[in-house]
NUBANU-369870 format. One record per residue: x, y, z of N, C-alpha, C in turn; residue in three letters. Coordinates in steps of 0.1 Angstrom, whole numbers, padded with zeros to 4 digits, always signed. Layout:
BEGIN
XYZXYZXYZala;...
# end
This chain:
BEGIN
+0009-0011+0001+0001+0000+0002+0009+0013+0002met;+0022+0010+0003+0028+0025+0008+0029+0028-0009thr;+0031+0020-0015+0034+0025-0031+0020+0026-0038glu;+0012+0020-0038-0003+0018-0047-0014+0017-0040his;-0012+0019-0028-0028+0020-0030-0033+0005-0026ser;-0041+0001-0016-0049-0006-0015-0058-0014-0027leu;-0058-0002-0031-0067-0002-0044-0063-0019-0053asn;-0056-0019-0045-0047-0034-0052-0046-0035-0062his;-0061-0042-0067-0051-0037-0084-0057-0028-0093arg;-0053-0017-0083-0058-0009-0095-0045+0002-0090ser;-0041-0001-0083-0027+0011-0082-0012+0005-0084ser;-0003+0016-0093+0008+0005-0098+0016+0001-0081pro;+0016+0009-0072+0027-0001-0064+0019+0003-0047glu;+0009-0007-0049+0002-0005-0041+0009-0008-0022his;+0017-0005-0024+0030-0009-0013+0018-0012-0005asp;+0025-0015+0007+0018-0022+0017+0006-0013+0020thr;+0010-0003+0021+0002+0008+0028-0015+0008+0026ser;-0018+0009+0011-0032+0010+0008-0037+0006-0002ala;-0028-0005-0009-0032-0010-0023-0043-0016-0025asp;-0050-0021-0014-0063-0032-0015-0074-0023-0011his;-0078-0013-0009-0089-0012+0000-0102-0016-0007gly;-0112-0020+0002-0119-0024-0003-0130-0012-0008ser;-0144-0019-0012-0152-0010-0016-0160-0004-0009ser;-0165+0006-0007-0175+0015+0000-0191+0007-0009pro;-0188-0001-0017-0202-0004-0024-0211-0009-0012ser;-0205-0013-0004-0212-0018+0008-0219-0013+0016his;-0216-0002+0015-0220+0007+0027-0231+0022+0023arg;-0236+0019+0010-0248+0032+0015-0259+0027+0021ser;-0266+0015+0022-0280+0016+0026-0272+0015+0043ala;-0284+0019+0045-0285+0012+0063-0284+0001+0065pro;-0276-0008+0076-0272-0022+0077-0279-0026+0093his;-0283-0039+0087-0296-0043+0100-0287-0051+0102thr;-0284-0053+0115-0275-0066+0124-0282-0081+0123arg;-0272-0089+0119-0281-0103+0121-0277-0112+0131ser;-0280-0124+0131-0270-0132+0141-0258-0133+0139ala;-0250-0130+0150-0233-0130+0151-0233-0145+0137pro;-0220-0140+0131-0216-0153+0125-0200-0159+0125asn;-0194-0167+0129-0188-0177+0137-0177-0181+0125pro;-0167-0170+0123-0162-0174+0110-0145-0172+0116arg;-0142-0173+0122-0131-0172+0131-0122-0189+0124ala;-0129-0196+0121-0119-0212+0113-0122-0212+0104ser;-0129-0202+0095-0129-0207+0076-0117-0199+0071leu;-0111-0206+0061-0103-0203+0052-0104-0192+0043gly;-0093-0187+0039-0098-0171+0034-0103-0168+0028arg;-0102-0180+0014-0111-0176+0003-0127-0183+0013arg;-0126-0191+0013-0145-0193+0017-0146-0187+0029ser;-0138-0177+0035-0146-0165+0045-0152-0153+0030phe;-0140-0149+0024-0145-0138+0009-0158-0144+0003leu;-0160-0157+0006-0170-0163-0005-0183-0163+0001gly;-0178-0164+0013-0187-0159+0022-0198-0149+0025gly;-0186-0134+0023-0190-0122+0026-0197-0116+0016leu;-0193-0126+0003-0199-0121-0011-0215-0127-0014ile;-0211-0140-0009-0224-0151-0007-0236-0141-0001gly;-0232-0137+0007-0244-0133+0019-0244-0116+0019ala;-0239-0111+0007-0241-0098-0001-0237-0090+0010gly;-0226-0092+0009-0220-0080+0021-0211-0077+0009val;-0203-0082-0003-0198-0071-0014-0206-0063-0018ala;-0219-0066-0016-0231-0058-0029-0234-0043-0023ala;-0235-0033-0032-0239-0020-0024-0254-0022-0018pro;-0255-0011-0010-0267-0011+0000-0278-0001-0015leu;-0284+0005-0010-0293+0013-0024-0281+0023-0035ala;-0284+0026-0038-0277+0037-0047-0281+0051-0041ile;-0292+0051-0038-0292+0065-0032-0288+0067-0014ala;-0281+0057-0008-0274+0055+0004-0261+0061-0004ala;-0255+0069+0011-0241+0073+0002-0233+0065+0011thr;-0227+0059+0001-0215+0051+0005-0203+0061+0007ala;-0201+0059+0022-0187+0066+0027-0179+0059+0026thr;-0169+0064+0016-0154+0059+0017-0139+0064+0020ala;-0129+0062+0021-0120+0058+0029-0108+0067+0022gly;-0098+0067+0029-0088+0073+0021-0079+0066+0018ala;-0071+0069+0009-0064+0062-0005-0056+0055+0006asp;-0059+0044+0012-0054+0036+0026-0044+0029+0013ala;-0044+0030+0001-0034+0023-0001-0029+0025-0015ala;-0026+0034-0013-0022+0036-0034-0006+0043-0029thr;+0000+0029-0032+0014+0039-0033+0022+0032-0051ala;+0023+0041-0054+0025+0047-0064+0033+0036-0075ala;+0044+0041-0080+0054+0037-0088+0065+0036-0086thr;+0072+0042-0078+0085+0041-0078+0092+0051-0076gly;+0081+0064-0068+0090+0077-0071+0094+0080-0057ala;+0105+0088-0054+0114+0084-0041+0110+0097-0031thr;+0095+0105-0041+0089+0111-0023+0079+0107-0024thr;+0070+0114-0009+0056+0109-0007+0052+0123-0009ala;+0051+0133-0016+0046+0145-0016+0029+0147-0020thr;+0027+0142-0028+0011+0140-0030+0004+0136-0023ala;+0009+0125-0013+0004+0117-0008+0001+0123+0009ala;+0013+0132+0014+0012+0132+0025+0008+0145+0029gln;-0004+0144+0038-0008+0162+0039+0007+0166+0043pro;+0000+0182+0041+0011+0194+0046+0000+0199+0054ala;+0007+0211+0064-0001+0214+0070-0011+0220+0064ser;-0018+0218+0069-0034+0226+0065-0036+0241+0060ala;-0036+0244+0042-0037+0256+0039-0048+0262+0040ala;-0051+0273+0041-0062+0284+0048-0070+0275+0031ala;-0065+0281+0017-0071+0283+0010-0063+0280-0004ser;-0068+0273-0017-0060+0272-0030-0067+0282-0039tyr;-0061+0286-0048-0065+0293-0060-0077+0286-0071pro;-0086+0293-0069-0095+0284-0082-0092+0285-0091phe;-0085+0294-0100-0080+0296-0117-0065+0291-0115glu;-0068+0283-0129-0055+0280-0130-0051+0272-0142gly;-0042+0263-0147-0041+0258-0163-0049+0242-0161thr;-0045+0240-0147-0051+0223-0136-0060+0229-0129his;-0074+0220-0129-0079+0224-0111-0074+0216-0104gln;-0076+0222-0091-0071+0220-0080-0072+0206-0072gln;-0073+0196-0066-0078+0188-0063-0069+0178-0070gly;-0060+0178-0076-0052+0167-0085-0036+0165-0078ile;-0032+0180-0080-0016+0178-0068-0019+0186-0054leu;-0030+0187-0054-0032+0198-0034-0026+0178-0032thr;-0020+0186-0019-0018+0175-0010-0033+0171-0003pro;-0037+0161+0001-0049+0154+0005-0050+0166+0017pro;-0063+0169+0017-0067+0171+0029-0074+0163+0036gln;-0081+0164+0049-0086+0153+0063-0098+0148+0054ala;-0106+0156+0051-0117+0150+0045-0121+0150+0026ala;-0128+0145+0026-0135+0140+0011-0148+0134+0011ala;-0154+0136+0001-0162+0130-0008-0161+0133-0020ser;-0167+0119-0025-0167+0115-0043-0182+0108-0046phe;-0189+0124-0058-0200+0124-0059-0201+0120-0077ile;-0207+0105-0081-0213+0105-0093-0224+0113-0094ser;-0227+0113-0112-0237+0123-0109-0244+0119-0122phe;-0253+0120-0126-0263+0113-0142-0267+0127-0146asp;-0265+0133-0153-0264+0144-0159-0284+0145-0166val;-0290+0151-0160-0304+0150-0170-0305+0166-0178thr;-0302+0171-0179-0298+0185-0185-0306+0182-0198ala;-0315+0195-0205-0322+0189-0210-0322+0188-0227ala;-0307+0197-0232-0303+0200-0241-0288+0207-0243ser;-0279+0206-0247-0267+0212-0247-0265+0225-0245pro;-0276+0230-0249-0274+0249-0239-0275+0246-0227ala;-0287+0238-0220-0288+0234-0208-0274+0227-0199asp;-0264+0221-0207-0255+0213-0201-0247+0225-0196leu;-0246+0234-0210-0236+0244-0207-0237+0252-0197gln;-0251+0258-0190-0254+0263-0182-0255+0261-0168ala;-0257+0242-0169-0253+0236-0159-0235+0234-0152leu;-0228+0241-0165-0211+0236-0161-0207+0251-0158met;-0217+0261-0161-0213+0275-0157-0220+0277-0144lys;-0230+0273-0139-0233+0270-0120-0228+0263-0113thr;-0220+0251-0119-0216+0245-0113-0197+0254-0110leu;-0194+0255-0120-0179+0270-0121-0183+0278-0109thr;-0194+0288-0114-0198+0297-0102-0197+0292-0086asp;-0203+0283-0083-0203+0279-0072-0190+0274-0062arg;-0183+0271-0073-0170+0260-0071-0162+0277-0069ala;-0162+0283-0077-0152+0298-0075-0154+0304-0062arg;-0171+0302-0059-0173+0311-0040-0170+0304-0031phe;-0175+0289-0031-0171+0280-0019-0154+0285-0016leu;-0146+0277-0029-0131+0277-0024-0128+0293-0021thr;-0132+0301-0024-0128+0314-0023-0133+0318-0008thr;-0145+0320-0008-0151+0323+0006-0162+0336+0012gly;-0169+0342+0013-0178+0349+0013-0190+0351+0024gly;-0197+0361+0022-0210+0360+0027-0220+0355+0018ala;-0228+0342+0020-0238+0343+0012-0246+0354+0004pro;-0254+0352-0003-0260+0362-0007-0275+0365+0004ala;-0278+0379+0002-0283+0384+0009-0304+0382+0000thr;-0310+0375+0011-0326+0374+0003-0335+0377+0010val;-0343+0382+0005-0354+0385+0014-0364+0376+0023gly;-0368+0386+0033-0374+0373+0044-0385+0362+0039ile;-0391+0361+0035-0400+0357+0020-0396+0346+0012ser;-0378+0350+0009-0374+0337-0003-0368+0329+0011ala;-0366+0314+0002-0358+0303+0010-0341+0313+0017pro;-0337+0303+0026-0320+0308+0035-0310+0307+0014ser;-0306+0315+0012-0294+0316+0005-0282+0307+0007ala;-0281+0298+0018-0271+0287+0019-0274+0287+0040asp;-0271+0267+0035-0279+0263+0043-0272+0263+0062ser;-0264+0272+0062-0257+0277+0076-0253+0268+0081gly;-0246+0254+0075-0238+0244+0079-0225+0246+0086val;-0219+0258+0083-0206+0258+0085-0211+0277+0090val;-0219+0286+0096-0216+0294+0104-0223+0306+0090gly;-0228+0315+0089-0232+0329+0087-0224+0334+0074pro;-0205+0330+0077-0197+0334+0069-0190+0322+0063ser;-0187+0319+0051-0184+0312+0044-0166+0310+0048ile;-0161+0302+0049-0146+0302+0053-0139+0292+0042glu;-0131+0296+0035-0123+0286+0025-0122+0271+0032pro;-0112+0276+0044-0109+0257+0050-0099+0249+0035asp;-0094+0254+0027-0088+0247+0024-0093+0236+0010gly;-0106+0240+0009-0115+0234-0001-0112+0232-0019leu;-0112+0226-0021-0115+0222-0039-0120+0212-0039thr;-0124+0218-0052-0134+0213-0064-0129+0208-0078ile;-0130+0193-0077-0123+0192-0090-0135+0181-0097thr;-0134+0190-0112-0149+0184-0115-0141+0172-0133val;-0144+0160-0128-0144+0150-0142-0158+0145-0149ser;-0158+0143-0160-0168+0140-0168-0164+0122-0166val;-0175+0115-0175-0174+0102-0175-0177+0096-0185gly;-0176+0085-0195-0177+0083-0206-0192+0086-0212ala;-0204+0081-0205-0217+0079-0205-0218+0099-0211ser;-0212+0105-0211-0214+0121-0212-0211+0120-0227leu;-0202+0112-0233-0201+0115-0244-0208+0108-0255phe;-0222+0101-0251-0230+0092-0259-0242+0102-0265asp;-0253+0104-0270-0261+0109-0284-0265+0122-0277ser;-0262+0123-0268-0272+0136-0259-0271+0147-0263arg;-0255+0148-0262-0252+0163-0265-0241+0167-0274tyr;-0239+0158-0283-0235+0158-0296-0223+0157-0297gly;-0216+0151-0286-0202+0151-0276-0193+0140-0283leu;-0198+0127-0288-0189+0120-0296-0181+0115-0301ala;-0177+0130-0309-0166+0129-0315-0155+0135-0309ser;-0156+0134-0297-0153+0144-0288-0146+0138-0277leu;-0148+0124-0273-0145+0120-0262-0128+0114-0261lys;-0123+0116-0251-0110+0113-0249-0106+0101-0253pro;-0094+0102-0259-0089+0088-0264-0097+0071-0257ala;-0090+0075-0243-0089+0061-0234-0101+0061-0227lys;-0111+0069-0226-0122+0072-0217-0129+0058-0223leu;-0137+0048-0210-0147+0041-0215-0156+0036-0202arg;-0164+0026-0198-0166+0021-0189-0154+0017-0179val;-0155+0012-0167-0144+0009-0164-0150-0004-0159met;-0139-0017-0160-0141-0028-0170-0143-0037-0153glu;-0146-0044-0155-0140-0056-0143-0128-0067-0144asp;-0121-0067-0137-0106-0071-0133-0106-0085-0122phe;-0100-0090-0127-0100-0106-0118-0098-0102-0108ala;-0110-0109-0101-0105-0105-0081-0121-0098-0082asn;-0126-0086-0086-0137-0075-0085-0154-0085-0081asp;-0155-0075-0079-0170-0073-0077-0178-0064-0071ala;-0174-0060-0089-0184-0053-0095-0197-0048-0088leu;-0205-0036-0080-0217-0037-0080-0219-0021-0089gln;-0226-0024-0102-0228-0015-0116-0234-0003-0110arg;-0238+0000-0101-0250+0008-0097-0246+0016-0086glu;-0229+0011-0081-0219+0023-0078-0205+0025-0088val;-0213+0025-0097-0202+0027-0111-0204+0037-0120cys;-0195+0043-0123-0192+0051-0135-0204+0063-0134asp;-0210+0070-0139-0218+0083-0142-0212+0093-0151gly;-0219+0106-0153-0217+0113-0163-0211+0125-0161asp;-0211+0130-0148-0202+0135-0141-0195+0135-0128leu;-0183+0134-0124-0176+0130-0108-0173+0145-0105leu;-0179+0147-0092-0174+0161-0083-0164+0155-0071ile;-0152+0162-0072-0144+0153-0057-0143+0167-0052gln;-0151+0168-0044-0151+0174-0028-0141+0173-0016ile;-0126+0180-0015-0119+0179-0006-0119+0190+0007cys;-0115+0191+0017-0112+0200+0027-0104+0197+0041ala;-0108+0207+0048-0101+0204+0063-0103+0198+0067asn;-0122+0203+0071-0130+0198+0078-0144+0192+0070his;-0149+0182+0080-0159+0172+0071-0173+0181+0068ala;-0175+0192+0079-0185+0200+0077-0183+0209+0067asp;-0172+0213+0061-0165+0222+0048-0173+0211+0037thr;-0167+0201+0036-0175+0189+0023-0189+0190+0024val;-0195+0188+0035-0208+0187+0032-0219+0200+0028thr;-0210+0211+0035-0217+0223+0033-0216+0224+0017his;-0204+0227+0010-0200+0224-0009-0214+0218-0011ala;-0209+0205-0006-0220+0193-0016-0239+0199-0013leu;-0240+0204-0004-0253+0207-0002-0257+0219-0018arg;-0247+0230-0010-0246+0242-0019-0248+0240-0036asp;-0239+0228-0038-0239+0225-0054-0255+0213-0060ile;-0250+0207-0050-0271+0203-0058-0275+0206-0051thr;-0280+0218-0044-0293+0229-0050-0293+0235-0059arg;-0284+0243-0060-0279+0251-0075-0282+0245-0086ala;-0281+0230-0090-0278+0225-0102-0293+0216-0100thr;-0304+0215-0087-0313+0200-0092-0322+0208-0103arg;-0322+0195-0108-0330+0200-0122-0323+0193-0136gly;-0305+0197-0127-0301+0192-0144-0289+0182-0138ala;-0292+0177-0129-0283+0164-0126-0286+0158-0111met;-0281+0147-0113-0284+0136-0101-0279+0126-0092gln;-0276+0131-0080-0264+0118-0077-0273+0104-0085ile;-0257+0097-0084-0260+0080-0089-0250+0072-0080arg;-0240+0078-0072-0236+0075-0056-0230+0081-0057trp;-0226+0078-0039-0212+0089-0037-0207+0078-0024arg;-0194+0089-0020-0186+0080-0007-0182+0091-0005thr;-0177+0091+0010-0171+0100+0016-0155+0094+0025glu;-0145+0098+0027-0137+0094+0031-0125+0104+0041gly;-0120+0100+0044-0108+0106+0054-0091+0100+0053phe;-0082+0110+0058-0072+0107+0055-0065+0108+0067val;-0060+0101+0075-0050+0098+0087-0041+0105+0089ser;-0035+0114+0102-0027+0120+0105-0015+0113+0102pro;-0002+0113+0100+0012+0106+0098+0014+0101+0113pro;+0013+0092+0115+0016+0080+0129+0025+0071+0129arg;+0040+0073+0133+0044+0087+0142+0045+0099+0134pro;+0053+0090+0120+0053+0108+0114+0055+0103+0100ser;+0062+0107+0082+0060+0100+0074+0050+0101+0065gly;+0043+0088+0054+0032+0089+0049+0020+0084+0061thr;+0005+0089+0061-0005+0084+0067-0006+0071+0057pro;-0011+0061+0071-0016+0048+0075-0030+0047+0066arg;-0034+0033+0062-0045+0032+0056-0053+0019+0068asn;-0062+0016+0062-0068+0008+0076-0062-0004+0076leu;-0056-0011+0072-0047-0021+0072-0038-0018+0078met;-0036-0005+0086-0024-0006+0095-0010+0001+0086gly;-0010-0001+0071+0005+0001+0066+0005+0015+0058phe;+0014+0022+0060+0017+0035+0052+0012+0037+0040lys;+0007+0046+0034+0001+0044+0019+0007+0056+0014asp;+0010+0053+0001+0016+0061-0004+0028+0067-0004gly;+0037+0058-0001+0052+0059+0002+0055+0064-0012thr;+0052+0059-0023+0062+0060-0038+0053+0064-0050gly;+0050+0080-0044+0039+0084-0051+0053+0096-0058asn;+0048+0095-0073+0061+0105-0075+0060+0121-0064pro;+0070+0126-0071+0070+0143-0065+0062+0149-0075asp;+0048+0155-0070+0041+0166-0077+0047+0180-0081val;+0061+0180-0077+0070+0193-0072+0079+0193-0091arg;+0080+0180-0091+0090+0179-0106+0078+0178-0118asp;+0080+0189-0123+0070+0191-0135+0073+0183-0142ala;+0083+0178-0150+0087+0163-0157+0083+0157-0150asp;+0080+0154-0143+0073+0140-0139+0055+0140-0143asp;+0050+0155-0143+0039+0154-0141+0035+0156-0153met;+0043+0163-0163+0036+0160-0172+0037+0149-0186asn;+0050+0141-0176+0052+0122-0183+0041+0117-0177ala;+0034+0119-0167+0026+0106-0156+0013+0112-0153leu;+0011+0127-0151-0003+0128-0144-0012+0135-0161val;-0006+0150-0168-0009+0154-0181-0017+0149-0190trp;-0024+0150-0196-0022+0148-0204-0011+0150-0220val;-0011+0139-0232-0001+0141-0241-0005+0157-0250ala;+0002+0166-0249+0001+0174-0263+0004+0172-0276ala;+0006+0151-0283+0009+0155-0296+0000+0149-0301asp;-0013+0151-0301-0020+0150-0310-0032+0136-0305gly;-0029+0127-0298-0038+0116-0292-0042+0119-0284ser;-0048+0131-0275-0058+0132-0274-0069+0144-0282glu;-0079+0148-0276-0085+0161-0284-0079+0171-0282pro;-0081+0181-0292-0075+0191-0285-0079+0203-0270ala;-0089+0196-0268-0102+0206-0259-0095+0199-0247trp;-0086+0184-0247-0086+0180-0228-0071+0188-0229ala;-0066+0188-0233-0052+0195-0230-0055+0204-0213ser;-0044+0202-0200-0047+0208-0189-0055+0196-0182gly;-0061+0185-0188-0070+0175-0179-0056+0167-0178gly;-0067+0157-0168-0058+0143-0167-0071+0129-0165thr;-0065+0119-0170-0077+0107-0167-0075+0104-0150tyr;-0088+0104-0146-0093+0105-0130-0098+0093-0124his;-0094+0083-0121-0093+0071-0118-0100+0070-0100ile;-0113+0066-0100-0118+0061-0088-0118+0045-0084val;-0120+0037-0075-0121+0026-0070-0123+0025-0056arg;-0139+0020-0057-0142+0021-0043-0135+0003-0035gln;-0130+0002-0022-0122-0012-0020-0126-0012-0007ile;-0131-0025-0009-0137-0030+0010-0126-0036+0016arg;-0121-0035+0022-0111-0044+0035-0119-0050+0039met;-0111-0067+0039-0115-0076+0052-0113-0078+0064leu;-0113-0061+0071-0105-0060+0084-0104-0073+0092val;-0117-0074+0091-0118-0086+0105-0108-0103+0102glu;-0108-0103+0087-0101-0115+0083-0088-0111+0083phe;-0081-0101+0075-0069-0094+0081-0063-0097+0094trp;-0072-0088+0105-0061-0090+0122-0064-0101+0123asp;-0065-0110+0117-0062-0124+0121-0053-0128+0113arg;-0039-0125+0107-0032-0130+0097-0014-0123+0108val;-0015-0127+0107+0000-0128+0118+0011-0115+0112asn;+0015-0103+0117+0022-0094+0113+0035-0099+0100leu;+0041-0111+0103+0049-0117+0091+0048-0111+0081arg;+0033-0125+0078+0025-0123+0066+0022-0115+0061glu;+0017-0105+0073+0013-0092+0061+0018-0083+0058gln;+0032-0086+0063+0045-0077+0057+0050-0081+0046glu;+0051-0094+0041+0056-0106+0032+0045-0102+0019asn;+0032-0097+0025+0016-0098+0012+0020-0084+0006met;+0027-0072+0018+0033-0065+0011+0044-0059+0006ile;+0053-0062+0014+0070-0062+0007+0075-0049+0015gly;+0063-0043+0028+0069-0031+0038+0068-0035+0049arg;+0080-0031+0059+0076-0033+0073+0063-0025+0076ala;+0056-0029+0084+0042-0023+0091+0047-0009+0100arg;+0054-0009+0109+0059-0001+0115+0064+0009+0109asp;+0074+0008+0102+0083+0020+0104+0082+0022+0086thr;+0076+0011+0072+0069+0013+0063+0079+0012+0054gly;+0096+0010+0058+0104+0007+0053+0104-0010+0040ala;+0110-0006+0026+0108-0018+0019+0117-0030+0027pro;+0113-0042+0030+0119-0053+0033+0130-0057+0030leu;+0140-0045+0018+0152-0047+0018+0156-0035+0026thr;+0150-0027+0031+0160-0013+0040+0153-0012+0052gly;+0159-0001+0059+0155+0009+0071+0148+0016+0072ala;+0145+0024+0062+0140+0039+0061+0123+0034+0050ala;+0112+0043+0057+0103+0044+0051+0104+0047+0031glu;+0116+0056+0031+0118+0063+0015+0130+0054+0011thr;+0137+0047+0019+0148+0037+0012+0142+0028-0004asp;+0151+0031-0014+0143+0021-0027+0139+0006-0027thr;+0134-0003-0028+0134-0013-0024+0144-0020-0036pro;+0152-0028-0033+0163-0032-0044+0164-0047-0049asp;+0154-0045-0057+0151-0061-0058+0164-0067-0069tyr;+0172-0056-0072+0183-0068-0081+0191-0071-0069gln;+0190-0070-0060+0197-0075-0051+0193-0086-0046leu;+0179-0088-0045+0170-0099-0043+0166-0103-0054asp;+0169-0110-0063+0162-0114-0075+0157-0126-0076pro;+0157-0133-0060+0147-0143-0059+0142-0145-0048ser;+0138-0133-0046+0120-0131-0038+0125-0134-0015gly;+0145-0130-0018+0139-0137-0002+0138-0128+0005asp;+0141-0113+0007+0134-0106+0014+0123-0097+0011ala;+0121-0092-0004+0103-0089-0009+0099-0101-0018ile;+0092-0109-0016+0087-0119-0022+0084-0116-0033gln;+0085-0127-0044+0081-0125-0058+0069-0115-0061leu;+0057-0119-0052+0044-0117-0051+0035-0107-0047gly;+0047-0099-0041+0047-0088-0027+0037-0074-0035ala;+0025-0072-0030+0020-0061-0038+0033-0049-0043his;+0042-0048-0032+0050-0033-0038+0057-0038-0055ile;+0062-0052-0055+0075-0055-0063+0057-0060-0077arg;+0047-0062-0075+0042-0066-0088+0032-0056-0095leu;+0028-0044-0080+0024-0032-0085+0037-0021-0089ala;+0052-0025-0091+0058-0013-0096+0071-0022-0093asn;+0075-0030-0102+0089-0036-0107+0100-0029-0107pro;+0097-0017-0109+0112-0006-0109+0121-0013-0117arg;+0119-0013-0131+0122-0012-0141+0123-0008-0154thr;+0130-0003-0161+0130+0008-0173+0112+0004-0180asp;+0111-0008-0181+0102-0010-0192+0087-0004-0179asp;+0086-0003-0171+0075-0004-0157+0074+0007-0160thr;+0086+0018-0161+0086+0030-0151+0070+0041-0156ala;+0068+0039-0167+0061+0045-0173+0047+0042-0171gln;+0048+0033-0164+0034+0034-0156+0031+0032-0142ser;+0037+0046-0135+0039+0046-0123+0026+0059-0125arg;+0022+0057-0110+0007+0066-0113+0008+0075-0102met;+0005+0084-0096-0002+0096-0089-0015+0092-0081leu;-0008+0088-0072-0021+0083-0060-0027+0093-0052arg;-0043+0094-0051-0047+0105-0038-0056+0097-0032arg;-0058+0089-0023-0065+0079-0015-0069+0084-0004gly;-0082+0081-0004-0083+0081+0013-0098+0070+0017tyr;-0093+0070+0031-0097+0056+0038-0108+0058+0044asn;-0125+0049+0042-0138+0054+0043-0137+0041+0056tyr;-0151+0045+0060-0157+0041+0074-0177+0041+0070asn;-0176+0028+0070-0194+0029+0068-0200+0022+0079ser;-0194+0020+0086-0205+0014+0098-0201+0002+0092gly;-0217-0008+0093-0215-0023+0091-0224-0031+0083leu;-0220-0035+0072-0231-0040+0061-0239-0049+0070asp;-0249-0060+0062-0261-0065+0065-0259-0076+0079ala;-0249-0079+0073-0243-0095+0087-0239-0085+0097asn;-0236-0078+0103-0228-0069+0112-0214-0073+0111gly;-0206-0072+0099-0195-0070+0096-0188-0055+0090asn;-0176-0051+0099-0172-0041+0100-0172-0040+0083leu;-0177-0029+0079-0181-0020+0065-0164-0008+0066asp;-0157-0014+0057-0145+0003+0060-0134-0003+0044met;-0130+0003+0041-0115+0003+0035-0108+0019+0024gly;-0108+0010+0014-0103+0026+0008-0110+0032-0008leu;-0110+0044-0006-0112+0052-0020-0105+0054-0025val;-0096+0041-0033-0083+0047-0038-0086+0053-0051phe;-0081+0065-0055-0084+0077-0065-0071+0081-0072thr;-0068+0080-0082-0053+0081-0090-0052+0088-0104thr;-0047+0100-0109-0046+0102-0120-0035+0099-0131phe;-0040+0099-0144-0030+0095-0150-0031+0104-0161asn;-0015+0105-0170-0018+0107-0186-0027+0095-0193gln;-0021+0083-0192-0030+0073-0203-0034+0067-0194asp;-0046+0065-0189-0056+0052-0186-0052+0040-0187leu;-0049+0037-0198-0041+0022-0205-0029+0014-0200glu;-0021+0024-0204-0005+0022-0198-0002+0026-0182arg;-0012+0030-0176-0007+0031-0161-0019+0026-0157gln;-0028+0029-0153-0035+0019-0144-0041+0003-0149phe;-0045+0006-0159-0049-0005-0163-0037-0020-0166val;-0025-0014-0166-0015-0021-0170-0013-0026-0154thr;-0012-0014-0145-0008-0021-0132-0015-0033-0125val;-0028-0031-0126-0048-0038-0122-0040-0054-0132gln;-0036-0053-0144-0035-0065-0148-0021-0071-0142lys;-0013-0065-0136-0003-0073-0131-0005-0078-0115arg;-0015-0071-0112-0018-0076-0096-0028-0083-0095leu;-0035-0090-0110-0045-0104-0106-0040-0112-0098ala;-0046-0118-0091-0047-0126-0082-0033-0128-0070asp;-0030-0114-0068-0018-0112-0058-0025-0119-0042glu;-0018-0122-0032-0022-0124-0024-0030-0112-0013ala;-0032-0108-0018-0041-0099-0013-0052-0097-0017leu;-0058-0103-0027-0071-0106-0035-0083-0112-0020val;-0075-0121-0012-0082-0128-0002-0083-0119+0005asp;-0079-0106+0009-0085-0096+0019-0089-0080+0016tyr;-0097-0080+0001-0101-0068-0002-0107-0073-0015ile;-0119-0059-0016-0130-0064-0021-0136-0047-0031ser;-0127-0047-0046-0133-0038-0055-0147-0038-0057pro;-0158-0031-0050-0168-0031-0058-0173-0018-0066phe;-0170-0004-0067-0176+0003-0073-0164+0018-0079gly;-0165+0026-0085-0159+0033-0090-0164+0035-0099gly;-0152+0047-0113-0152+0049-0122-0143+0050-0129gly;-0140+0052-0142-0131+0062-0149-0135+0072-0156tyr;-0127+0080-0153-0129+0099-0156-0122+0109-0166phe;-0129+0121-0168-0111+0130-0174-0114+0138-0162phe;-0106+0146-0155-0100+0160-0148-0106+0167-0161ala;-0115+0179-0159-0117+0189-0171-0106+0196-0172leu;-0103+0206-0181-0089+0215-0178-0092+0226-0168pro;-0083+0233-0164-0088+0244-0152-0093+0256-0163gly;-0098+0266-0149-0102+0275-0153-0095+0289-0154val;-0093+0295-0159-0082+0308-0169-0082+0319-0166thr;-0101+0324-0164-0097+0337-0159-0111+0340-0153gly;-0116+0354-0153-0130+0354-0146-0140+0352-0152ala;-0141+0352-0166-0156+0344-0170-0150+0334-0183ser;-0136+0326-0179-0140+0309-0181-0149+0300-0174asp;-0150+0290-0176-0161+0286-0171-0153+0268-0170trp;-0162+0258-0165-0151+0242-0166-0165+0238-0177leu;-0150+0226-0185-0156+0223-0200-0161+0233-0208gly;-0156+0246-0208-0160+0251-0213-0151+0254-0230arg;-0136+0243-0231-0128+0240-0242-0141+0229-0247thr;-0147+0219-0241-0155+0204-0243-0166+0212-0249leu;-0173+0223-0247-0187+0223-0248-0188+0238-0260leu;-0178+0241-0264-0180+0254-0272-0170+0254-0285thr;
# end
């Protein structure tokens, strides 16, 4: 997880930290507790099969909000710093305008919500109006200020959740589009990003389609959970009639304990191998889409935005001895160091360990990021969140990882890494159940600009 996030099959170096989270699909609906289930004596596969057969892996109602978690398992590919995965001191605000949207290279804030929408706008003109409204609300919420004054007989201009004055609180709102927006409704079919599609099932997945995909994805992150909730309510109120929530999951990032990269809910540091977001060359090679004609011209400044909801079977995981856990991940749980090193930031030394005596050949970090010249371009920037959704219908803990990654090339990076992770040992302890592929729009570059302008005009 430390390298690629537990998304397990979703991130390139799920280093031990949070690579394979489980998905929150099971968390959306209220859970009713059933009679206790003695599972302590079941084998790994039997335990997992029992959970899925009992509906544990199935999402509750679509309308139910699947609270999802932190990118506990995202370790990405072999970068030497974990800048993107390590929360810095909480920033008061981030500028709304720029070539790229915020919430991508931004240090992960403490709280997040990922909300997928079905667009119901009746025409291309209505879709433009929706995007302009989204831009206006995002600009105001991330900047802060006083809500509009309305007459005493009008509905209040604000929910009041964060008080009478809106503070930025490190808020970022990132808007991405899904493949289904490029159907016949709005005349956008010829403009779809080259690799954008509905998320496929990978080996060992248990996808629940009611909590997958969508026309639009809005990622809301802030220093406090009430700021995220306030922004979501503001946006849904302003856009009602033009889009409707399809699925939603919420997450949190744990503080570094005791230092270094935060941990996922399997107890491992998550994101140690992330590329350095301060390295412009790396970001241009791994995050922002190439300006070589392989993508539509409007997409310049954007990036593929992948979200995977991964449920972690923590009650089963907690019965595994520490040495076995570390062998599956390839890192020490306490320090986050690779099993060939002493410190979290040490580079795994596979050349001196060709037979897997220290880091097993099937360890998560080794499969996710083999650290060869041929696999260097499959590294990913991960920005994951933990989720804790209460209980499933059988009284089992429902928690895991909202694995999030930004890719220049969906196929070359995320999909390639997922295929390398097929049937790894961690599949017995995680169950990806939801999420989707999206494309994060280019940023807003001026006061009159709006999100999606280059696509829709």
